[in-house]
NUNU-149539 format. One record per residue (C-alpha): residue number from 0; residue in three letters; z, x, y. Coordinates in steps of 0.2 Angstrom, whole numbers, plus 5000, padded with zeros to 4 digits. Each point is the difference from the previous one (the first is absolute). Example, Ala and Ser with C-alpha at 12.3 -4.5 7.8 and 13.67 -1.06 7.14 Angstrom:
// NUNU-149539
R     n   res      w      u      v
R     0   ALA   5039   5062   4978
R     1   SER   4997   5006   5017
END
This chain:
// NUNU-149539
R     n   res      w      u      v
R     0   MET   4638   5106   6048
R     1   SER   5000   5020   4999
R     2   LYS   5012   5005   4991
R     3   PRO   5019   5008   5005
R     4   LYS   5002   5016   4993
R     5   GLY   5013   5009   4992
R     6   LEU   5008   4985   4995
R     7   GLY   4996   5008   4978
R     8   PHE   5007   5016   5005
R     9   GLY   5015   4993   5011
R    10   GLY   5006   4988   4983
R    11   PHE   4996   5015   4992
R    12   LEU   5014   5009   5010
R    13   ILE   5012   4986   5000
R    14   GLY   5001   4997   4981
R    15   ILE   5002   5019   4996
R    16   GLY   5015   5002   5014
R    17   ALA   5006   4981   4992
R    18   GLY   4999   5001   4985
R    19   TRP   5009   5021   4998
R    20   LEU   5013   4991   5008
R    21   ILE   5001   4984   4990
R    22   PHE   4998   5011   4985
R    23   ARG   5011   5014   5004
R    24   TYR   5014   4988   5004
R    25   MET   5000   4988   4986
R    26   ASN   4995   5016   4986
R    27   LEU   4994   4987   4988
R    28   THR   4987   5013   4991
R    29   ALA   5004   4991   4984
R    30   ASP   4992   4986   5004
R    31   ILE   4983   5007   5008
R    32   VAL   4986   4990   4990
R    33   ALA   5010   4985   5005
R    34   TRP   4998   5006   5019
R    35   LEU   4982   5007   4999
R    36   LEU   4998   4982   4994
R    37   VAL   5007   4991   5014
R    38   ILE   4991   5009   5013
R    39   ALA   4986   4996   4993
R    40   GLY   5002   4983   4997
R    41   GLY   5008   4999   5017
R    42   ALA   4985   5008   5007
R    43   ILE   4987   4988   4992
R    44   ILE   5010   4984   5005
R    45   ALA   5000   5009   5018
R    46   SER   4984   5004   5002
R    47   SER   4994   4984   4995
R    48   ILE   5012   4991   5012
R    49   LEU   4995   5008   5014
R    50   SER   4981   4999   4996
R    51   TYR   5002   4982   5003
R    52   LEU   5010   5001   5014
R    53   SER   4993   5014   5010
R    54   ARG   4987   4994   5005
R    55   GLY   4988   5015   5001
R    56   ILE   5012   5014   5003
R    57   PRO   5000   5015   4986
R    58   LEU   5018   4995   4996
R    59   THR   4999   5001   4980
R    60   GLY   4995   5018   5000
R    61   MET   5015   5004   5010
R    62   VAL   5010   4992   4986
R    63   SER   4989   5010   4986
R    64   TRP   5004   5017   5008
R    65   LEU   5019   4993   5003
R    66   ALA   5002   4999   4983
R    67   VAL   4988   5016   4993
R    68   GLY   5016   5007   5014
R    69   MET   5013   4992   4991
R    70   ILE   4993   5005   4983
R    71   ILE   5001   5019   5004
R    72   ALA   5016   5001   5009
R    73   LEU   5008   4991   4982
R    74   LEU   4991   5012   4990
R    75   THR   5006   5015   5013
R    76   THR   5017   4994   5001
R    77   SER   5002   4997   4979
R    78   GLY   4992   5016   4996
R    79   PRO   4987   5002   4987
R    80   ALA   5014   5004   4985
R    81   GLN   5006   4984   5002
R    82   PHE   4984   4992   4999
R    83   PHE   4995   5007   4986
R    84   SER   5017   5000   4990
R    85   THR   5010   4990   4990
R    86   ASP   5017   4999   4993
R    87   TRP   5017   4990   4994
R    88   GLY   4999   4984   5006
R    89   VAL   5005   5001   5018
R    90   GLY   4988   5008   5006
R    91   VAL   4985   5016   5003
R    92   TYR   5009   5013   5010
R    93   PRO   5001   5018   4993
R    94   TYR   5018   5004   5004
R    95   SER   5015   4992   4993
R    96   THR   5020   5003   5002
R    97   GLU   5015   4990   4990
R    98   ALA   5019   4996   5003
R    99   SER   5014   4994   4990
R   100   MET   5014   4988   5005
R   101   ASN   5016   4995   4989
R   102   PHE   5009   4986   5005
R   103   PRO   5017   4997   4990
R   104   GLY   5016   4989   4999
R   105   ALA   5010   4987   4991
R   106   ALA   4996   4985   4994
R   107   THR   5015   4992   4991
R   108   GLU   4997   4980   5004
R   109   SER   4993   4991   4987
R   110   THR   4984   4996   5007
R   111   VAL   4989   5013   5007
R   112   LEU   4985   4997   5011
R   113   PHE   4985   5013   5004
R   114   SER   4985   4997   5012
R   115   VAL   4987   5009   5007
R   116   GLU   4984   5000   5007
R   117   ASN   4991   5014   4994
R   118   VAL   4983   5011   5007
R   119   ASN   4988   5007   4987
R   120   GLY   5011   5003   4987
R   121   GLN   5010   4996   4981
R   122   ILE   5016   4991   4998
R   123   GLU   5011   5004   4986
R   124   VAL   5015   4990   4998
R   125   ASP   5015   5005   4984
R   126   THR   5017   4998   4999
R   127   TRP   5013   5011   4995
R   128   ASP   5019   5000   4993
R   129   ARG   5008   5003   5018
R   130   ASP   5006   4987   5012
R   131   GLU   4990   5012   5015
R   132   TYR   4978   4999   5002
R   133   ASN   4988   5014   5007
R   134   ILE   4987   5000   5006
R   135   ASP   4987   5015   4999
R   136   VAL   4985   4997   5012
R   137   THR   4984   5012   5002
R   138   VAL   4990   4999   5014
R   139   LYS   4983   5006   4999
R   140   VAL   4989   5004   5015
R   141   LYS   4982   5008   5004
R   142   GLY   4992   5004   5015
R   143   THR   4984   5007   5009
R   144   THR   5012   5016   5001
R   145   GLU   5013   5007   4994
R   146   GLU   5009   4997   5017
R   147   ASP   4993   4984   4999
R   148   ALA   5007   4995   4984
R   149   GLN   5016   5006   5007
R   150   ASP   5001   4989   5016
R   151   ALA   4994   4986   4989
R   152   LEU   5017   5005   4989
R   153   GLU   5010   4997   5014
R   154   GLU   4993   4983   5004
R   155   VAL   5007   4996   4983
R   156   ASP   5019   4991   5003
R   157   ILE   5009   4992   4986
R   158   THR   5018   4993   5000
R   159   ILE   5009   4991   4990
R   160   ASP   5013   4985   5003
R   161   ASP   5013   4999   4987
R   162   ARG   5013   4986   5005
R   163   VAL   5008   4986   4989
R   164   THR   4998   4985   5002
R   165   ALA   5010   4985   4993
R   166   GLY   5006   5009   4985
R   167   ARG   4983   5007   4999
R   168   ARG   4994   5020   5003
R   169   GLU   4984   5001   5011
R   170   LEU   4988   5013   5001
R   171   ILE   4987   4999   5010
R   172   LEU   4986   5011   5003
R   173   THR   4989   5005   5014
R   174   ILE   4986   5009   5002
R   175   SER   4993   5001   5018
R   176   VAL   4983   5008   5000
R   177   PRO   4989   4995   5017
R   178   ARG   4986   4990   4991
R   179   LEU   4985   5013   5004
R   180   MET   5008   5013   4991
R   181   TRP   5000   4989   4981
R   182   SER   4985   5007   4994
R   183   LYS   5008   5017   5002
R   184   ILE   5018   4997   4993
R   185   SER   5004   4994   4982
R   186   VAL   5018   5001   4995
R   187   SER   5009   4997   4985
R   188   MET   5015   4997   4990
R   189   VAL   5014   4999   4987
R   190   VAL   5015   4987   4999
R   191   THR   5014   5000   4993
R   192   LEU   5013   4985   4997
R   193   PRO   5017   4997   4991
R   194   VAL   4995   4994   4982
R   195   ASP   5015   4990   5000
R   196   ALA   4994   4989   5016
R   197   THR   4990   4984   5004
R   198   ILE   4984   5009   5010
R   199   ASP   4987   4988   5010
R   200   LEU   4983   5010   5005
R   201   ASP   4990   4998   5013
R   202   LEU   4989   5011   4999
R   203   ILE   4980   5001   5008
R   204   THR   4989   5017   5001
R   205   THR   4981   5004   5003
R   206   ASN   4989   5011   4988
R   207   GLY   5014   5004   4988
R   208   ASN   5008   4992   4987
R   209   ILE   5019   4993   4997
R   210   GLU   5009   5002   4984
R   211   THR   5018   4992   4996
R   212   SER   5011   5008   4985
R   213   ASN   5015   4993   4991
R   214   ILE   5002   4987   5015
R   215   VAL   5012   4983   4997
R   216   GLY   4994   4992   5016
R   217   GLY   5004   4983   5011
R   218   ASP   4984   5001   5010
R   219   LEU   4986   5012   4999
R   220   SER   4985   4999   5011
R   221   LEU   4986   5015   4996
R   222   GLN   4986   5001   5011
R   223   SER   4985   5015   5000
R   224   THR   4984   5000   5005
R   225   ASN   4988   5013   4990
R   226   GLY   5014   5003   4985
R   227   GLU   5009   4993   4985
R   228   VAL   5015   4989   5000
R   229   ALA   5011   5009   4985
R   230   PHE   5014   4993   4989
R   231   ASP   5011   5010   4990
R   232   HIS   5014   4989   4991
R   233   VAL   5001   4988   5016
R   234   TYR   5011   4983   5000
R   235   ALA   5002   4988   5014
R   236   PRO   5001   4983   5005
R   237   LYS   4985   5000   5012
R   238   ILE   4985   5013   5001
R   239   THR   4985   4998   5011
R   240   CYS   4988   5015   5000
R   241   LEU   4984   5000   5006
R   242   THR   4986   5015   5002
R   243   THR   4982   5003   5001
R   244   ASN   4989   5013   4993
R   245   GLY   5015   5004   4986
R   246   ARG   5007   4996   4985
R   247   ILE   5016   4991   4995
R   248   ARG   5008   5002   4986
R   249   GLY   5018   5005   4990
R   250   HIS   5016   4994   4995
R   251   VAL   5007   4986   5007
R   252   GLU   5010   4983   4999
R   253   ALA   5001   4988   5014
R   254   GLY   5007   4982   5003
R   255   THR   4985   4999   5011
R   256   LEU   4987   5011   5001
R   257   THR   4983   5000   5013
R   258   ALA   4987   5014   4996
R   259   THR   4984   5000   5008
R   260   THR   4985   5016   5001
R   261   THR   4984   5002   5007
R   262   ASN   4988   5010   4987
R   263   GLY   5015   5007   4988
R   264   GLN   5006   4994   4984
R   265   ILE   5017   4993   4998
R   266   ASP   5008   5007   4982
R   267   LEU   5018   4991   4999
R   268   THR   5013   5000   4985
R   269   LEU   5012   4987   5001
R   270   PRO   5015   5004   4988
R   271   SER   5002   4981   5001
R   272   THR   5021   4999   5000
R   273   ARG   4999   4990   5014
R   274   SER   4992   4985   5005
R   275   GLY   4989   5004   5015
R   276   SER   4986   4994   5009
R   277   TYR   4981   5013   5002
R   278   THR   4986   4993   5012
R   279   LEU   4990   5016   4998
R   280   SER   4982   4997   5010
R   281   ASN   4985   5015   5000
R   282   THR   4984   5002   5010
R   283   ASN   4989   5011   4990
R   284   GLY   5010   5005   4985
R   285   GLY   5008   4995   4984
R   286   ILE   5018   4993   4997
R   287   GLU   5008   5006   4983
R   288   VAL   5019   4993   4995
R   289   ASN   5008   5006   4985
R   290   VAL   5016   4991   4996
R   291   ASP   5013   4999   4985
R   292   PRO   5001   4985   4991
R   293   SER   5016   4993   4992
R   294   GLU   5007   4983   4994
R   295   ASN   5011   4998   5015
R   296   THR   4985   5001   5013
R   297   GLY   4985   4989   5006
R   298   PHE   4986   5002   5009
R   299   ASP   4989   4991   5013
R   300   ILE   4984   5008   5002
R   301   ASP   4986   4995   5012
R   302   LEU   4989   5014   5001
R   303   ARG   4985   5000   5007
R   304   THR   4981   5009   5004
R   305   THR   4982   4998   5008
R   306   ILE   4992   5015   4992
R   307   GLY   5008   5008   4984
R   308   GLU   5011   4991   4988
R   309   THR   5019   4993   4996
R   310   THR   5007   5005   4987
R   311   VAL   5018   4996   4993
R   312   ASP   5006   5007   4985
R   313   ILE   5018   4989   4998
R   314   GLU   5004   4990   4983
R   315   GLY   5010   4982   5003
R   316   LEU   4990   4997   5015
R   317   THR   4992   4979   5004
R   318   TYR   4980   5003   5011
R   319   ASP   5001   4988   5013
R   320   THR   4982   5009   5004
R   321   ASP   4994   5012   4990
R   322   THR   4983   5009   5004
R   323   ALA   4994   5017   5005
R   324   LYS   5003   4997   5017
R   325   HIS   5015   4990   5001
R   326   LYS   5016   5001   4988
R   327   SER   5015   4989   5003
R   328   ALA   5011   4997   4985
R   329   GLN   5020   4999   5000
R   330   SER   5008   5005   4983
R   331   THR   5010   4987   4989
R   332   GLY   5016   4994   5007
R   333   TYR   4999   5010   5016
R   334   ALA   5012   4989   5011
R   335   SER   5014   5004   4986
R   336   LYS   4997   5019   4997
R   337   THR   5013   5012   5009
R   338   VAL   4987   5010   5008
R   339   GLN   4986   4992   5010
R   340   ILE   4987   5011   5005
R   341   GLU   4985   4993   5012
R   342   VAL   4984   5010   5003
R   343   ASP   4987   4994   5011
R   344   ALA   4987   5014   5003
R   345   SER   4983   5000   5007
R   346   THR   4985   5010   5004
R   347   THR   4982   5001   5006
R   348   ASN   4993   5012   4991
R   349   GLY   5008   5007   4986
R   350   SER   5010   4993   4984
R   351   VAL   5016   4994   4999
R   352   THR   5013   5003   4982
R   353   VAL   5016   4996   4997
R   354   ASP   5007   5007   4981
END
């Protein structure tokens, strides 16, 4: 059977044309390496399937040239500067612009909720001696050109829903960004709330830290990806924090605290003035908990590691288990202590210490 002519060249032209339309529209230059791999992998799979099904028709050559055309379109629309340059967290773009926004308001209620799902940036929450809130937001955007960066900035829409529900002031900050533009945009914020209010937090961010300071809370939910979670003199009946590739650290007390991280250290200081239960879990990182023992404070400790050692440096404990990788102990007369602190800490690769 003679080979049909023009299949390869036709696939090449389709690849360039289709790739140009797709990549210019999607504007994913920050993910250029991933797209190169997707195109190459897809071409190999498609060629293998067509080779099996085509029964002698040379469609695999057309697929190969189609892939070559798409790769050329990808490199052309991205530009060599974007392919070979790198920059801060949101992508590999040579041009940038930024804008600042401010959201102030009254907050006289006894309870205040602040909630946000952030995009590539840090969240700082602190308090002050005013019956007001203030939120300062900084948006940074990068692009392939100055015009591209400015156009992307105009796509960012940030609004606040300020309402009172059942006596609680609720501040819901919404950041709207087209999903395909997330890699170009970073949003950071500094939030200041009334120190006399009971504060509830529901914070989510990516590629940024969460820092909380001088807060008496109700329910704190803190979640980051590629960032640390930090406490500075924080107390709440319930705290949940989760991060990956980041530390969990600071000075904190809670009725119940659950902290989980991957590829990061957990370093907490517990003042030990209130009863609390602390469940700490880590993967590829150590855990260190500093406590302040006293005559009225009792401890219930359970520490475990797979690769590493466990260490407890508290006097007056009775051990149920005392091995290098597992220690379980309780203060003598624990049930009668005014302050009862439970620490359940485990890691797969690192040491666990309570002292």
